[in-house]
C-alpha positions in Angstrom: -313.8 -3.8 -191.2 -313.9 -1.0 -193.8 -315.3 -2.6 -196.4 -318.7 -3.7 -194.9 -320.6 -3.0 -198.0 -318.2 -5.4 -200.5 -320.0 -8.4 -201.7 -320.9 -10.2 -204.6 -318.5 -10.1 -207.7 -316.2 -7.7 -205.9 -315.8 -9.7 -202.7 -314.8 -12.5 -205.1 -312.4 -10.0 -207.2 -310.7 -9.0 -203.7 -310.7 -12.5 -202.6 -309.1 -14.2 -205.5 -307.2 -11.0 -206.3 -305.0 -11.0 -203.1 -305.0 -14.9 -203.1 -303.1 -14.6 -206.4 -301.0 -12.4 -205.3 -300.2 -13.7 -202.0 -299.6 -17.1 -203.7 -296.9 -15.1 -206.3 -295.1 -13.6 -203.2 -295.2 -16.9 -201.7 -293.2 -18.5 -204.6 -291.0 -15.4 -204.8 -289.7 -16.4 -201.5 -288.3 -19.8 -202.0 -286.9 -18.9 -205.3 -282.9 -19.0 -205.6 -282.7 -15.1 -206.2 -282.8 -13.5 -202.4 -284.5 -10.0 -201.8 -284.2 -8.1 -198.5 -287.3 -9.1 -196.1 -288.9 -10.8 -198.8 -290.4 -13.2 -196.3 -292.7 -9.8 -195.4 -294.3 -9.6 -198.6 -296.6 -12.2 -198.8 -298.8 -11.8 -195.4 -298.0 -8.2 -195.5 -300.3 -8.2 -198.5 -303.2 -10.0 -197.1 -303.1 -7.6 -194.2 -303.8 -4.9 -196.0 -306.5 -6.7 -197.9 -308.1 -7.7 -194.5 -308.6 -4.3 -193.8 -311.7 -4.2 -196.0 -312.3 -7.7 -195.9 -312.6 -9.1 -192.5 -313.5 -8.4 -189.3 -311.1 -6.2 -187.2 -309.2 -9.0 -184.6 -308.9 -11.2 -187.4 -307.2 -7.9 -189.3 -305.5 -6.9 -186.4 -303.6 -10.8 -186.4 -302.7 -10.5 -189.6 -301.0 -7.2 -188.9 -299.1 -8.2 -186.0 -298.3 -11.8 -188.4 -296.6 -9.5 -190.5 -294.9 -7.5 -188.1 -293.4 -10.9 -186.8 -292.2 -11.8 -190.2 -290.3 -8.6 -190.2 -288.7 -9.2 -186.6 -288.0 -12.4 -187.6 -286.2 -11.2 -191.4 -284.4 -8.7 -188.8 -282.8 -10.9 -186.6 -285.3 -10.1 -183.7 -286.2 -13.2 -182.0 -288.1 -11.9 -179.1 -289.6 -9.3 -181.0 -290.8 -12.0 -183.2 -292.2 -14.0 -180.8 -293.9 -10.9 -179.1 -295.5 -10.2 -182.6 -296.9 -14.0 -183.2 -298.0 -14.1 -179.3 -300.7 -10.9 -180.1 -301.4 -12.3 -183.5 -302.5 -15.5 -181.9 -304.3 -13.9 -178.9 -306.3 -11.9 -181.6 -307.0 -15.3 -183.7 -308.2 -16.6 -180.3 -310.6 -13.3 -179.5 -312.0 -13.7 -183.1 -312.7 -17.8 -182.8 -314.1 -16.7 -179.1 -316.5 -14.0 -180.7 -317.3 -16.0 -183.6 -318.5 -18.9 -181.4 -320.7 -17.1 -179.1 -322.2 -14.9 -182.1 -322.8 -17.7 -184.8 -325.4 -20.6 -184.3 -327.0 -21.9 -180.7 -323.7 -21.0 -178.8 -324.7 -18.4 -177.0 -324.3 -17.5 -173.0 -328.0 -17.8 -172.0 -328.2 -21.3 -173.8 -324.7 -22.5 -173.7 -325.4 -25.3 -171.1 -328.5 -26.1 -172.8 -326.1 -27.5 -176.2 -323.6 -29.3 -174.1 -325.0 -32.7 -175.1 -323.0 -35.7 -174.4 -321.2 -36.2 -177.8 -320.4 -32.2 -178.0 -318.8 -32.7 -174.4 -317.1 -35.5 -175.5 -315.6 -34.0 -178.7 -314.2 -30.9 -176.0 -312.6 -33.0 -173.9 -310.9 -35.3 -176.5 -309.9 -32.3 -178.4 -308.6 -30.8 -175.2 -306.6 -34.1 -174.7 -305.1 -33.8 -178.0 -304.2 -29.9 -177.5 -303.1 -30.8 -173.8 -300.5 -33.4 -175.0 -299.0 -30.9 -178.0 -298.9 -28.3 -175.2 -297.3 -30.5 -173.1 -294.6 -31.8 -176.0 -293.5 -28.6 -176.8 -292.6 -28.1 -172.7 -291.1 -31.1 -172.3 -288.7 -31.3 -175.4 -288.2 -28.0 -176.6 -288.8 -25.4 -173.6 -285.7 -27.2 -171.6 -283.6 -26.7 -174.5 -284.3 -22.7 -174.5 -281.6 -20.5 -172.8 -282.7 -19.9 -169.3 -284.0 -16.6 -168.6 -286.5 -14.5 -170.4 -286.8 -16.3 -173.4 -287.2 -19.9 -171.8 -290.5 -18.1 -170.2 -291.0 -16.2 -173.4 -290.9 -19.5 -175.2 -293.1 -21.1 -172.7 -295.7 -18.1 -172.2 -296.1 -18.6 -176.2 -296.6 -22.0 -176.3 -299.5 -21.6 -174.2 -300.8 -18.8 -176.4 -300.7 -21.3 -179.6 -302.3 -24.2 -178.0 -305.4 -22.2 -177.1 -305.3 -20.6 -180.4 -305.5 -23.8 -181.6 -308.1 -25.1 -179.4 -310.1 -22.8 -180.0 -310.0 -23.1 -183.8 -311.4 -26.4 -183.2 -314.0 -25.3 -181.4 -315.4 -23.8 -185.2 -317.8 -24.8 -187.8 -315.0 -24.8 -190.6 -312.4 -27.1 -191.4 -310.4 -24.4 -192.9 -309.8 -22.7 -189.2 -309.0 -26.1 -187.9 -306.9 -27.1 -190.8 -305.3 -24.0 -190.5 -304.5 -23.8 -186.9 -303.4 -27.4 -187.1 -300.7 -25.9 -189.8 -299.5 -22.9 -187.6 -298.7 -25.6 -184.7 -296.7 -27.9 -186.9 -294.9 -24.5 -188.4 -294.1 -23.2 -185.1 -293.2 -26.8 -183.6 -290.6 -27.6 -186.5 -289.7 -23.7 -186.0 -288.9 -23.8 -182.5 -287.2 -27.8 -182.8 -285.1 -26.4 -185.5 -284.0 -23.3 -183.6 -283.5 -24.7 -179.9 -283.5 -28.5 -180.3 -281.3 -29.8 -183.8 -281.1 -28.5 -187.2 -284.0 -30.1 -189.4 -283.2 -30.9 -193.4 -285.2 -29.0 -195.4 -286.4 -26.8 -192.5 -287.1 -23.9 -194.9 -289.8 -25.2 -196.7 -291.4 -27.5 -193.5 -291.6 -24.4 -191.7 -292.7 -21.7 -194.1 -295.1 -23.7 -196.6 -297.5 -24.7 -193.7 -296.9 -21.2 -192.4 -297.7 -19.9 -195.7 -301.2 -22.0 -196.1 -302.3 -21.7 -192.4 -302.4 -17.4 -193.0 -303.9 -17.7 -196.1 -306.9 -20.4 -194.7 -307.2 -17.8 -191.8 -307.7 -14.6 -194.3 -309.8 -16.2 -196.7 -312.3 -17.9 -194.2 -312.7 -15.0 -192.1 -314.1 -13.1 -195.4 -317.6 -13.6 -196.3 -316.8 -15.4 -199.6 -317.0 -18.9 -199.1 -314.3 -21.1 -201.2 -315.8 -24.5 -200.2 -318.3 -25.9 -198.3 -317.7 -25.7 -194.6 -317.4 -28.6 -192.9 -319.4 -29.2 -188.9 -316.5 -29.8 -186.2 -318.0 -29.0 -183.5 -321.6 -27.5 -183.4 -321.4 -25.4 -181.0 
């Protein structure tokens, strides 16, 4: 975004300094001492760094996630859900842009690269994502108070499913695992909120969430933490 010329040692220093601060603030959240709006600190840090290190759609997604944390800390569930819906839509946009801007995937040759293996992968992952979405629609959405809130949760479930599926089309295990952890975090949060309380929900929700946001952030930078694994050669 603002830091197009950041590379080499400078990029590495920014990525790891922001990561260190992120981990520190995430650990602070789990300490017995409570600070006002402490849940907002970790993602806000990487959202700020993202202005220099990652493409615009991912940066907007992180900013929207930080805003969602703020709304959640303020007790405004609907605004929190709206912010995270925006975050997931921009992550999906980032993934779709990346899909057609890298590798062999393009509008012109897209049909040519859809081999049987790739089509099978898309079908299998699509069925898996659809199953998760259906589970949410059957087990969680009916438990949400009827009206705008229920409709909002149903729509949000679709948005998260879209984000997850688009993540599985990428060439990075970071994006796939990050998206999966986000889905797990959201599912546990929704179950704990609308179905029945879950023991240790604070950890089961926030640990996957914090890890997923970091994975999205660090993989979107030009710095490579580890070797990418080709999940879908699209």
